[in-house]
CHARMM-style PDB file with segment names, atoms N, HN, CA, C and O in Angstrom:
ATOM      1  N   MET     1      31.221 103.939 152.000  1.00  0.00      PROA
ATOM      2  CA  MET     1      30.080 104.380 151.225  1.00  0.00      PROA
ATOM      3  C   MET     1      29.218 105.276 152.111  1.00  0.00      PROA
ATOM      4  O   MET     1      28.930 104.942 153.260  1.00  0.00      PROA
ATOM      5  N   THR     2      28.818 106.398 151.567  1.00  0.00      PROA
ATOM      6  HN  THR     2      29.052 106.669 150.634  1.00  0.00      PROA
ATOM      7  CA  THR     2      27.983 107.313 152.334  1.00  0.00      PROA
ATOM      8  C   THR     2      26.549 106.792 152.404  1.00  0.00      PROA
ATOM      9  O   THR     2      26.163 105.900 151.649  1.00  0.00      PROA
ATOM     10  N   THR     3      25.781 107.353 153.305  1.00  0.00      PROA
ATOM     11  HN  THR     3      26.094 108.078 153.919  1.00  0.00      PROA
ATOM     12  CA  THR     3      24.374 106.977 153.421  1.00  0.00      PROA
ATOM     13  C   THR     3      23.643 107.269 152.122  1.00  0.00      PROA
ATOM     14  O   THR     3      22.820 106.472 151.673  1.00  0.00      PROA
ATOM     15  N   GLU     4      23.943 108.412 151.520  1.00  0.00      PROA
ATOM     16  HN  GLU     4      24.611 109.060 151.885  1.00  0.00      PROA
ATOM     17  CA  GLU     4      23.288 108.777 150.254  1.00  0.00      PROA
ATOM     18  C   GLU     4      23.631 107.771 149.156  1.00  0.00      PROA
ATOM     19  O   GLU     4      22.757 107.370 148.387  1.00  0.00      PROA
ATOM     20  N   GLU     5      24.892 107.365 149.082  1.00  0.00      PROA
ATOM     21  HN  GLU     5      25.601 107.690 149.707  1.00  0.00      PROA
ATOM     22  CA  GLU     5      25.300 106.382 148.080  1.00  0.00      PROA
ATOM     23  C   GLU     5      24.620 105.034 148.327  1.00  0.00      PROA
ATOM     24  O   GLU     5      24.209 104.358 147.384  1.00  0.00      PROA
ATOM     25  N   SER     6      24.506 104.656 149.586  1.00  0.00      PROA
ATOM     26  HN  SER     6      24.840 105.206 150.351  1.00  0.00      PROA
ATOM     27  CA  SER     6      23.821 103.405 149.932  1.00  0.00      PROA
ATOM     28  C   SER     6      22.360 103.449 149.520  1.00  0.00      PROA
ATOM     29  O   SER     6      21.831 102.476 148.983  1.00  0.00      PROA
ATOM     30  N   GLU     7      21.718 104.564 149.768  1.00  0.00      PROA
ATOM     31  HN  GLU     7      22.148 105.355 150.204  1.00  0.00      PROA
ATOM     32  CA  GLU     7      20.313 104.718 149.392  1.00  0.00      PROA
ATOM     33  C   GLU     7      20.143 104.682 147.878  1.00  0.00      PROA
ATOM     34  O   GLU     7      19.196 104.079 147.375  1.00  0.00      PROA
ATOM     35  N   GLN     8      21.057 105.324 147.148  1.00  0.00      PROA
ATOM     36  HN  GLN     8      21.827 105.814 147.557  1.00  0.00      PROA
ATOM     37  CA  GLN     8      20.996 105.314 145.688  1.00  0.00      PROA
ATOM     38  C   GLN     8      21.203 103.902 145.149  1.00  0.00      PROA
ATOM     39  O   GLN     8      20.496 103.472 144.238  1.00  0.00      PROA
ATOM     40  N   LEU     9      22.170 103.184 145.712  1.00  0.00      PROA
ATOM     41  HN  LEU     9      22.744 103.533 146.452  1.00  0.00      PROA
ATOM     42  CA  LEU     9      22.434 101.813 145.280  1.00  0.00      PROA
ATOM     43  C   LEU     9      21.244 100.917 145.586  1.00  0.00      PROA
ATOM     44  O   LEU     9      20.879 100.066 144.774  1.00  0.00      PROA
ATOM     45  N   SER    10      20.652 101.099 146.726  1.00  0.00      PROA
ATOM     46  HN  SER    10      20.949 101.790 147.385  1.00  0.00      PROA
ATOM     47  CA  SER    10      19.478 100.311 147.093  1.00  0.00      PROA
ATOM     48  C   SER    10      18.310 100.604 146.153  1.00  0.00      PROA
ATOM     49  O   SER    10      17.608  99.683 145.736  1.00  0.00      PROA
ATOM     50  N   ALA    11      18.098 101.869 145.819  1.00  0.00      PROA
ATOM     51  HN  ALA    11      18.668 102.617 146.158  1.00  0.00      PROA
ATOM     52  CA  ALA    11      17.014 102.244 144.910  1.00  0.00      PROA
ATOM     53  C   ALA    11      17.267 101.691 143.507  1.00  0.00      PROA
ATOM     54  O   ALA    11      16.341 101.215 142.851  1.00  0.00      PROA
ATOM     55  N   LEU    12      18.502 101.753 143.053  1.00  0.00      PROA
ATOM     56  HN  LEU    12      19.254 102.140 143.586  1.00  0.00      PROA
ATOM     57  CA  LEU    12      18.850 101.218 141.742  1.00  0.00      PROA
ATOM     58  C   LEU    12      18.642  99.707 141.712  1.00  0.00      PROA
ATOM     59  O   LEU    12      18.114  99.170 140.738  1.00  0.00      PROA
ATOM     60  N   SER    13      19.049  99.034 142.760  1.00  0.00      PROA
ATOM     61  HN  SER    13      19.478  99.471 143.551  1.00  0.00      PROA
ATOM     62  CA  SER    13      18.867  97.590 142.858  1.00  0.00      PROA
ATOM     63  C   SER    13      17.383  97.231 142.815  1.00  0.00      PROA
ATOM     64  O   SER    13      16.988  96.275 142.148  1.00  0.00      PROA
ATOM     65  N   HSD    14      16.580  97.991 143.517  1.00  0.00      PROA
ATOM     66  HN  HSD    14      16.900  98.768 144.058  1.00  0.00      PROA
ATOM     67  CA  HSD    14      15.138  97.749 143.541  1.00  0.00      PROA
ATOM     68  C   HSD    14      14.538  97.932 142.148  1.00  0.00      PROA
ATOM     69  O   HSD    14      13.738  97.108 141.704  1.00  0.00      PROA
ATOM     70  N   ALA    15      14.917  99.001 141.461  1.00  0.00      PROA
ATOM     71  HN  ALA    15      15.566  99.671 141.821  1.00  0.00      PROA
ATOM     72  CA  ALA    15      14.406  99.266 140.111  1.00  0.00      PROA
ATOM     73  C   ALA    15      14.839  98.163 139.146  1.00  0.00      PROA
ATOM     74  O   ALA    15      14.052  97.715 138.313  1.00  0.00      PROA
ATOM     75  N   PHE    16      16.093  97.730 139.264  1.00  0.00      PROA
ATOM     76  HN  PHE    16      16.733  98.094 139.941  1.00  0.00      PROA
ATOM     77  CA  PHE    16      16.612  96.661 138.411  1.00  0.00      PROA
ATOM     78  C   PHE    16      15.847  95.370 138.669  1.00  0.00      PROA
ATOM     79  O   PHE    16      15.504  94.654 137.729  1.00  0.00      PROA
ATOM     80  N   ASN    17      15.580  95.071 139.921  1.00  0.00      PROA
ATOM     81  HN  ASN    17      15.859  95.653 140.686  1.00  0.00      PROA
ATOM     82  CA  ASN    17      14.825  93.871 140.267  1.00  0.00      PROA
ATOM     83  C   ASN    17      13.405  93.937 139.702  1.00  0.00      PROA
ATOM     84  O   ASN    17      12.885  92.927 139.227  1.00  0.00      PROA
ATOM     85  N   ASN    18      12.781  95.098 139.746  1.00  0.00      PROA
ATOM     86  HN  ASN    18      13.204  95.918 140.132  1.00  0.00      PROA
ATOM     87  CA  ASN    18      11.438  95.254 139.166  1.00  0.00      PROA
ATOM     88  C   ASN    18      11.459  94.991 137.664  1.00  0.00      PROA
ATOM     89  O   ASN    18      10.575  94.318 137.134  1.00  0.00      PROA
ATOM     90  N   LEU    19      12.472  95.524 136.981  1.00  0.00      PROA
ATOM     91  HN  LEU    19      13.190  96.070 137.411  1.00  0.00      PROA
ATOM     92  CA  LEU    19      12.610  95.306 135.549  1.00  0.00      PROA
ATOM     93  C   LEU    19      12.762  93.812 135.246  1.00  0.00      PROA
ATOM     94  O   LEU    19      12.112  93.281 134.346  1.00  0.00      PROA
ATOM     95  N   LEU    20      13.619  93.156 136.003  1.00  0.00      PROA
ATOM     96  HN  LEU    20      14.147  93.587 136.735  1.00  0.00      PROA
ATOM     97  CA  LEU    20      13.814  91.721 135.796  1.00  0.00      PROA
ATOM     98  C   LEU    20      12.526  90.941 136.056  1.00  0.00      PROA
ATOM     99  O   LEU    20      12.239  89.964 135.363  1.00  0.00      PROA
ATOM    100  N   GLY    21      11.765  91.363 137.036  1.00  0.00      PROA
ATOM    101  HN  GLY    21      11.999  92.156 137.599  1.00  0.00      PROA
ATOM    102  CA  GLY    21      10.489  90.709 137.323  1.00  0.00      PROA
ATOM    103  C   GLY    21       9.527  90.808 136.157  1.00  0.00      PROA
ATOM    104  O   GLY    21       8.805  89.856 135.860  1.00  0.00      PROA
ATOM    105  N   LYS    22       9.514  91.948 135.498  1.00  0.00      PROA
ATOM    106  HN  LYS    22      10.101  92.721 135.739  1.00  0.00      PROA
ATOM    107  CA  LYS    22       8.643  92.121 134.329  1.00  0.00      PROA
ATOM    108  C   LYS    22       9.112  91.249 133.171  1.00  0.00      PROA
ATOM    109  O   LYS    22       8.296  90.663 132.460  1.00  0.00      PROA
ATOM    110  N   ILE    23      10.423  91.164 132.981  1.00  0.00      PROA
ATOM    111  HN  ILE    23      11.087  91.640 133.558  1.00  0.00      PROA
ATOM    112  CA  ILE    23      10.975  90.306 131.929  1.00  0.00      PROA
ATOM    113  C   ILE    23      10.633  88.847 132.207  1.00  0.00      PROA
ATOM    114  O   ILE    23      10.228  88.114 131.305  1.00  0.00      PROA
ATOM    115  N   MET    24      10.798  88.434 133.452  1.00  0.00      PROA
ATOM    116  HN  MET    24      11.127  89.030 134.185  1.00  0.00      PROA
ATOM    117  CA  MET    24      10.489  87.053 133.821  1.00  0.00      PROA
ATOM    118  C   MET    24       9.006  86.752 133.626  1.00  0.00      PROA
ATOM    119  O   MET    24       8.643  85.680 133.142  1.00  0.00      PROA
ATOM    120  N   GLY    25       8.166  87.686 133.999  1.00  0.00      PROA
ATOM    121  HN  GLY    25       8.461  88.557 134.392  1.00  0.00      PROA
ATOM    122  CA  GLY    25       6.729  87.483 133.827  1.00  0.00      PROA
ATOM    123  C   GLY    25       6.341  87.332 132.368  1.00  0.00      PROA
ATOM    124  O   GLY    25       5.515  86.486 132.026  1.00  0.00      PROA
ATOM    125  N   ALA    26       6.935  88.153 131.500  1.00  0.00      PROA
ATOM    126  HN  ALA    26       7.606  88.840 131.777  1.00  0.00      PROA
ATOM    127  CA  ALA    26       6.636  88.066 130.072  1.00  0.00      PROA
ATOM    128  C   ALA    26       7.120  86.740 129.493  1.00  0.00      PROA
ATOM    129  O   ALA    26       6.423  86.122 128.687  1.00  0.00      PROA
ATOM    130  N   ALA    27       8.310  86.301 129.900  1.00  0.00      PROA
ATOM    131  HN  ALA    27       8.876  86.803 130.555  1.00  0.00      PROA
ATOM    132  CA  ALA    27       8.842  85.029 129.407  1.00  0.00      PROA
ATOM    133  C   ALA    27       7.981  83.863 129.894  1.00  0.00      PROA
ATOM    134  O   ALA    27       7.698  82.939 129.132  1.00  0.00      PROA
ATOM    135  N   GLU    28       7.569  83.905 131.147  1.00  0.00      PROA
ATOM    136  HN  GLU    28       7.799  84.656 131.766  1.00  0.00      PROA
ATOM    137  CA  GLU    28       6.719  82.835 131.678  1.00  0.00      PROA
ATOM    138  C   GLU    28       5.374  82.800 130.963  1.00  0.00      PROA
ATOM    139  O   GLU    28       4.854  81.723 130.671  1.00  0.00      PROA
ATOM    140  N   LEU    29       4.817  83.956 130.683  1.00  0.00      PROA
ATOM    141  HN  LEU    29       5.240  84.831 130.920  1.00  0.00      PROA
ATOM    142  CA  LEU    29       3.548  84.030 129.963  1.00  0.00      PROA
ATOM    143  C   LEU    29       3.698  83.439 128.566  1.00  0.00      PROA
ATOM    144  O   LEU    29       2.830  82.699 128.103  1.00  0.00      PROA
ATOM    145  N   ALA    30       4.799  83.767 127.897  1.00  0.00      PROA
ATOM    146  HN  ALA    30       5.504  84.368 128.273  1.00  0.00      PROA
ATOM    147  CA  ALA    30       5.045  83.218 126.564  1.00  0.00      PROA
ATOM    148  C   ALA    30       5.205  81.700 126.618  1.00  0.00      PROA
ATOM    149  O   ALA    30       4.745  80.995 125.720  1.00  0.00      PROA
ATOM    150  N   LEU    31       5.850  81.198 127.663  1.00  0.00      PROA
ATOM    151  HN  LEU    31       6.223  81.771 128.393  1.00  0.00      PROA
ATOM    152  CA  LEU    31       6.011  79.748 127.801  1.00  0.00      PROA
ATOM    153  C   LEU    31       4.673  79.040 127.995  1.00  0.00      PROA
ATOM    154  O   LEU    31       4.528  77.877 127.617  1.00  0.00      PROA
ATOM    155  N   ASP    32       3.713  79.720 128.572  1.00  0.00      PROA
ATOM    156  HN  ASP    32       3.832  80.664 128.879  1.00  0.00      PROA
ATOM    157  CA  ASP    32       2.387  79.141 128.792  1.00  0.00      PROA
ATOM    158  C   ASP    32       1.652  78.873 127.479  1.00  0.00      PROA
ATOM    159  O   ASP    32       0.665  78.138 127.460  1.00  0.00      PROA
ATOM    160  N   HSD    33       2.126  79.462 126.389  1.00  0.00      PROA
ATOM    161  HN  HSD    33       2.928  80.059 126.405  1.00  0.00      PROA
ATOM    162  CA  HSD    33       1.460  79.320 125.091  1.00  0.00      PROA
ATOM    163  C   HSD    33       2.080  78.227 124.230  1.00  0.00      PROA
ATOM    164  O   HSD    33       1.882  78.197 123.015  1.00  0.00      PROA
ATOM    165  N   ASN    34       2.837  77.324 124.866  1.00  0.00      PROA
ATOM    166  HN  ASN    34       2.998  77.348 125.853  1.00  0.00      PROA
ATOM    167  CA  ASN    34       3.418  76.163 124.204  1.00  0.00      PROA
ATOM    168  C   ASN    34       4.167  76.534 122.917  1.00  0.00      PROA
ATOM    169  O   ASN    34       3.777  76.113 121.827  1.00  0.00      PROA
ATOM    170  N   PRO    35       5.235  77.318 123.045  1.00  0.00      PROA
ATOM    171  CA  PRO    35       5.983  77.735 121.863  1.00  0.00      PROA
ATOM    172  C   PRO    35       6.791  76.580 121.255  1.00  0.00      PROA
ATOM    173  O   PRO    35       6.998  75.553 121.900  1.00  0.00      PROA
ATOM    174  N   PRO    36       7.238  76.758 120.021  1.00  0.00      PROA
ATOM    175  CA  PRO    36       8.093  75.730 119.403  1.00  0.00      PROA
ATOM    176  C   PRO    36       9.364  75.532 120.229  1.00  0.00      PROA
ATOM    177  O   PRO    36       9.760  76.415 120.991  1.00  0.00      PROA
ATOM    178  N   PRO    37      10.000  74.369 120.074  1.00  0.00      PROA
ATOM    179  CA  PRO    37      11.184  74.045 120.904  1.00  0.00      PROA
ATOM    180  C   PRO    37      12.275  75.110 120.910  1.00  0.00      PROA
ATOM    181  O   PRO    37      12.807  75.427 121.974  1.00  0.00      PROA
ATOM    182  N   GLN    38      12.624  75.668 119.756  1.00  0.00      PROA
ATOM    183  HN  GLN    38      12.192  75.411 118.892  1.00  0.00      PROA
ATOM    184  CA  GLN    38      13.691  76.676 119.715  1.00  0.00      PROA
ATOM    185  C   GLN    38      13.288  77.922 120.509  1.00  0.00      PROA
ATOM    186  O   GLN    38      14.109  78.488 121.231  1.00  0.00      PROA
ATOM    187  N   VAL    39      12.060  78.339 120.383  1.00  0.00      PROA
ATOM    188  HN  VAL    39      11.394  77.879 119.796  1.00  0.00      PROA
ATOM    189  CA  VAL    39      11.568  79.507 121.115  1.00  0.00      PROA
ATOM    190  C   VAL    39      11.522  79.189 122.609  1.00  0.00      PROA
ATOM    191  O   VAL    39      11.905  80.016 123.437  1.00  0.00      PROA
ATOM    192  N   ARG    40      11.051  77.986 122.951  1.00  0.00      PROA
ATOM    193  HN  ARG    40      10.740  77.314 122.279  1.00  0.00      PROA
ATOM    194  CA  ARG    40      11.003  77.569 124.352  1.00  0.00      PROA
ATOM    195  C   ARG    40      12.397  77.628 124.974  1.00  0.00      PROA
ATOM    196  O   ARG    40      12.565  78.106 126.096  1.00  0.00      PROA
ATOM    197  N   SER    41      13.382  77.144 124.245  1.00  0.00      PROA
ATOM    198  HN  SER    41      13.245  76.756 123.334  1.00  0.00      PROA
ATOM    199  CA  SER    41      14.753  77.152 124.735  1.00  0.00      PROA
ATOM    200  C   SER    41      15.231  78.582 125.002  1.00  0.00      PROA
ATOM    201  O   SER    41      15.855  78.852 126.028  1.00  0.00      PROA
ATOM    202  N   GLU    42      14.940  79.480 124.087  1.00  0.00      PROA
ATOM    203  HN  GLU    42      14.433  79.261 123.253  1.00  0.00      PROA
ATOM    204  CA  GLU    42      15.351  80.882 124.263  1.00  0.00      PROA
ATOM    205  C   GLU    42      14.639  81.519 125.453  1.00  0.00      PROA
ATOM    206  O   GLU    42      15.250  82.263 126.220  1.00  0.00      PROA
ATOM    207  N   LEU    43      13.346  81.228 125.607  1.00  0.00      PROA
ATOM    208  HN  LEU    43      12.850  80.624 124.984  1.00  0.00      PROA
ATOM    209  CA  LEU    43      12.597  81.776 126.736  1.00  0.00      PROA
ATOM    210  C   LEU    43      13.134  81.235 128.063  1.00  0.00      PROA
ATOM    211  O   LEU    43      13.219  81.967 129.049  1.00  0.00      PROA
ATOM    212  N   GLU    44      13.490  79.964 128.081  1.00  0.00      PROA
ATOM    213  HN  GLU    44      13.421  79.370 127.280  1.00  0.00      PROA
ATOM    214  CA  GLU    44      14.063  79.387 129.297  1.00  0.00      PROA
ATOM    215  C   GLU    44      15.414  80.028 129.618  1.00  0.00      PROA
ATOM    216  O   GLU    44      15.749  80.221 130.787  1.00  0.00      PROA
ATOM    217  N   THR    45      16.186  80.356 128.587  1.00  0.00      PROA
ATOM    218  HN  THR    45      15.914  80.200 127.637  1.00  0.00      PROA
ATOM    219  CA  THR    45      17.458  81.056 128.801  1.00  0.00      PROA
ATOM    220  C   THR    45      17.202  82.440 129.376  1.00  0.00      PROA
ATOM    221  O   THR    45      17.899  82.870 130.296  1.00  0.00      PROA
ATOM    222  N   ILE    46      16.215  83.136 128.845  1.00  0.00      PROA
ATOM    223  HN  ILE    46      15.649  82.788 128.098  1.00  0.00      PROA
ATOM    224  CA  ILE    46      15.857  84.461 129.358  1.00  0.00      PROA
ATOM    225  C   ILE    46      15.491  84.360 130.838  1.00  0.00      PROA
ATOM    226  O   ILE    46      15.943  85.169 131.648  1.00  0.00      PROA
ATOM    227  N   LEU    47      14.678  83.374 131.186  1.00  0.00      PROA
ATOM    228  HN  LEU    47      14.310  82.717 130.528  1.00  0.00      PROA
ATOM    229  CA  LEU    47      14.280  83.190 132.586  1.00  0.00      PROA
ATOM    230  C   LEU    47      15.486  82.924 133.478  1.00  0.00      PROA
ATOM    231  O   LEU    47      15.610  83.512 134.552  1.00  0.00      PROA
ATOM    232  N   ARG    48      16.372  82.040 133.035  1.00  0.00      PROA
ATOM    233  HN  ARG    48      16.272  81.563 132.162  1.00  0.00      PROA
ATOM    234  CA  ARG    48      17.550  81.699 133.837  1.00  0.00      PROA
ATOM    235  C   ARG    48      18.432  82.922 134.067  1.00  0.00      PROA
ATOM    236  O   ARG    48      18.889  83.165 135.184  1.00  0.00      PROA
ATOM    237  N   LEU    49      18.667  83.688 133.007  1.00  0.00      PROA
ATOM    238  HN  LEU    49      18.296  83.491 132.100  1.00  0.00      PROA
ATOM    239  CA  LEU    49      19.519  84.873 133.135  1.00  0.00      PROA
ATOM    240  C   LEU    49      18.857  85.952 133.992  1.00  0.00      PROA
ATOM    241  O   LEU    49      19.533  86.637 134.761  1.00  0.00      PROA
ATOM    242  N   ALA    50      17.554  86.102 133.862  1.00  0.00      PROA
ATOM    243  HN  ALA    50      17.006  85.546 133.237  1.00  0.00      PROA
ATOM    244  CA  ALA    50      16.845  87.085 134.684  1.00  0.00      PROA
ATOM    245  C   ALA    50      16.889  86.685 136.155  1.00  0.00      PROA
ATOM    246  O   ALA    50      17.010  87.541 137.032  1.00  0.00      PROA
ATOM    247  N   GLU    51      16.792  85.383 136.423  1.00  0.00      PROA
ATOM    248  HN  GLU    51      16.694  84.688 135.710  1.00  0.00      PROA
ATOM    249  CA  GLU    51      16.897  84.909 137.808  1.00  0.00      PROA
ATOM    250  C   GLU    51      18.294  85.176 138.367  1.00  0.00      PROA
ATOM    251  O   GLU    51      18.439  85.554 139.530  1.00  0.00      PROA
ATOM    252  N   GLU    52      19.322  84.978 137.538  1.00  0.00      PROA
ATOM    253  HN  GLU    52      19.205  84.671 136.594  1.00  0.00      PROA
ATOM    254  CA  GLU    52      20.687  85.295 137.974  1.00  0.00      PROA
ATOM    255  C   GLU    52      20.798  86.788 138.283  1.00  0.00      PROA
ATOM    256  O   GLU    52      21.400  87.181 139.282  1.00  0.00      PROA
ATOM    257  N   GLY    53      20.210  87.614 137.414  1.00  0.00      PROA
ATOM    258  HN  GLY    53      19.721  87.295 136.603  1.00  0.00      PROA
ATOM    259  CA  GLY    53      20.233  89.059 137.635  1.00  0.00      PROA
ATOM    260  C   GLY    53      19.511  89.445 138.912  1.00  0.00      PROA
ATOM    261  O   GLY    53      19.950  90.346 139.627  1.00  0.00      PROA
ATOM    262  N   ALA    54      18.406  88.770 139.206  1.00  0.00      PROA
ATOM    263  HN  ALA    54      18.049  88.038 138.626  1.00  0.00      PROA
ATOM    264  CA  ALA    54      17.669  89.052 140.437  1.00  0.00      PROA
ATOM    265  C   ALA    54      18.532  88.717 141.656  1.00  0.00      PROA
ATOM    266  O   ALA    54      18.484  89.415 142.669  1.00  0.00      PROA
ATOM    267  N   GLY    55      19.318  87.646 141.550  1.00  0.00      PROA
ATOM    268  HN  GLY    55      19.357  87.079 140.727  1.00  0.00      PROA
ATOM    269  CA  GLY    55      20.238  87.308 142.634  1.00  0.00      PROA
ATOM    270  C   GLY    55      21.280  88.397 142.836  1.00  0.00      PROA
ATOM    271  O   GLY    55      21.636  88.723 143.968  1.00  0.00      PROA
ATOM    272  N   LEU    56      21.765  88.956 141.741  1.00  0.00      PROA
ATOM    273  HN  LEU    56      21.476  88.691 140.821  1.00  0.00      PROA
ATOM    274  CA  LEU    56      22.723  90.054 141.841  1.00  0.00      PROA
ATOM    275  C   LEU    56      22.083  91.282 142.481  1.00  0.00      PROA
ATOM    276  O   LEU    56      22.725  91.985 143.261  1.00  0.00      PROA
ATOM    277  N   ALA    57      20.833  91.535 142.154  1.00  0.00      PROA
ATOM    278  HN  ALA    57      20.312  90.964 141.520  1.00  0.00      PROA
ATOM    279  CA  ALA    57      20.128  92.677 142.744  1.00  0.00      PROA
ATOM    280  C   ALA    57      20.030  92.516 144.260  1.00  0.00      PROA
ATOM    281  O   ALA    57      20.175  93.489 145.000  1.00  0.00      PROA
ATOM    282  N   VAL    58      19.786  91.298 144.719  1.00  0.00      PROA
ATOM    283  HN  VAL    58      19.668  90.507 144.118  1.00  0.00      PROA
ATOM    284  CA  VAL    58      19.730  91.025 146.161  1.00  0.00      PROA
ATOM    285  C   VAL    58      21.084  91.316 146.797  1.00  0.00      PROA
ATOM    286  O   VAL    58      21.156  91.911 147.873  1.00  0.00      PROA
ATOM    287  N   GLU    59      22.159  90.893 146.129  1.00  0.00      PROA
ATOM    288  HN  GLU    59      22.100  90.410 145.255  1.00  0.00      PROA
ATOM    289  CA  GLU    59      23.503  91.145 146.647  1.00  0.00      PROA
ATOM    290  C   GLU    59      23.810  92.641 146.684  1.00  0.00      PROA
ATOM    291  O   GLU    59      24.442  93.125 147.623  1.00  0.00      PROA
ATOM    292  N   LEU    60      23.367  93.361 145.676  1.00  0.00      PROA
ATOM    293  HN  LEU    60      22.854  92.967 144.913  1.00  0.00      PROA
ATOM    294  CA  LEU    60      23.572  94.822 145.653  1.00  0.00      PROA
ATOM    295  C   LEU    60      22.844  95.492 146.818  1.00  0.00      PROA
ATOM    296  O   LEU    60      23.387  96.367 147.493  1.00  0.00      PROA
ATOM    297  N   ARG    61      21.596  95.056 147.034  1.00  0.00      PROA
ATOM    298  HN  ARG    61      21.155  94.346 146.485  1.00  0.00      PROA
ATOM    299  CA  ARG    61      20.812  95.634 148.127  1.00  0.00      PROA
ATOM    300  C   ARG    61      21.488  95.348 149.466  1.00  0.00      PROA
ATOM    301  O   ARG    61      21.531  96.210 150.344  1.00  0.00      PROA
ATOM    302  N   ALA    62      22.012  94.139 149.613  1.00  0.00      PROA
ATOM    303  HN  ALA    62      21.977  93.440 148.899  1.00  0.00      PROA
ATOM    304  CA  ALA    62      22.697  93.787 150.861  1.00  0.00      PROA
ATOM    305  C   ALA    62      23.959  94.625 151.031  1.00  0.00      PROA
ATOM    306  O   ALA    62      24.261  95.075 152.136  1.00  0.00      PROA
ATOM    307  N   ALA    63      24.695  94.837 149.943  1.00  0.00      PROA
ATOM    308  HN  ALA    63      24.449  94.472 149.045  1.00  0.00      PROA
ATOM    309  CA  ALA    63      25.903  95.650 150.001  1.00  0.00      PROA
ATOM    310  C   ALA    63      25.584  97.094 150.362  1.00  0.00      PROA
ATOM    311  O   ALA    63      26.393  97.788 150.977  1.00  0.00      PROA
ATOM    312  N   ALA    64      24.399  97.534 149.971  1.00  0.00      PROA
ATOM    313  HN  ALA    64      23.742  96.970 149.471  1.00  0.00      PROA
ATOM    314  CA  ALA    64      23.986  98.897 150.265  1.00  0.00      PROA
ATOM    315  C   ALA    64      23.444  99.021 151.687  1.00  0.00      PROA
ATOM    316  O   ALA    64      23.151 100.119 152.160  1.00  0.00      PROA
ATOM    317  N   GLY    65      23.318  97.893 152.353  1.00  0.00      PROA
ATOM    318  HN  GLY    65      23.556  97.001 151.969  1.00  0.00      PROA
ATOM    319  CA  GLY    65      22.789  97.920 153.720  1.00  0.00      PROA
ATOM    320  C   GLY    65      21.281  97.818 153.742  1.00  0.00      PROA
ATOM    321  O   GLY    65      20.646  98.077 154.764  1.00  0.00      PROA
ATOM    322  N   GLY    66      20.699  97.433 152.593  1.00  0.00      PROA
ATOM    323  HN  GLY    66      21.214  97.222 151.763  1.00  0.00      PROA
ATOM    324  CA  GLY    66      19.237  97.275 152.534  1.00  0.00      PROA
ATOM    325  C   GLY    66      18.826  95.965 153.124  1.00  0.00      PROA
ATOM    326  O   GLY    66      19.667  95.148 153.497  1.00  0.00      PROA
ATOM    327  N   ASP    67      17.518  95.755 153.214  1.00  0.00      PROA
ATOM    328  HN  ASP    67      16.834  96.419 152.911  1.00  0.00      PROA
ATOM    329  CA  ASP    67      17.011  94.513 153.805  1.00  0.00      PROA
ATOM    330  C   ASP    67      16.623  93.501 152.803  1.00  0.00      PROA
ATOM    331  OT1 ASP    67      16.182  92.410 153.166  1.00  0.00      PROA
TER     332      ASP     67
END
């Protein structure tokens, strides 16, 4: 992988992580409003999947040689 490709992958990973952070924040905020059980379950699923995605973003950054 070239330096340019590594930098692009690192930047993409960072942007993806920021997006996931916003999704997680919105889901957490919605959970604070004591939603009905079905909605709570869906919000918890969103949080879990976003956390998994954030883990992937960390792996991408590491693969790109980022910190």
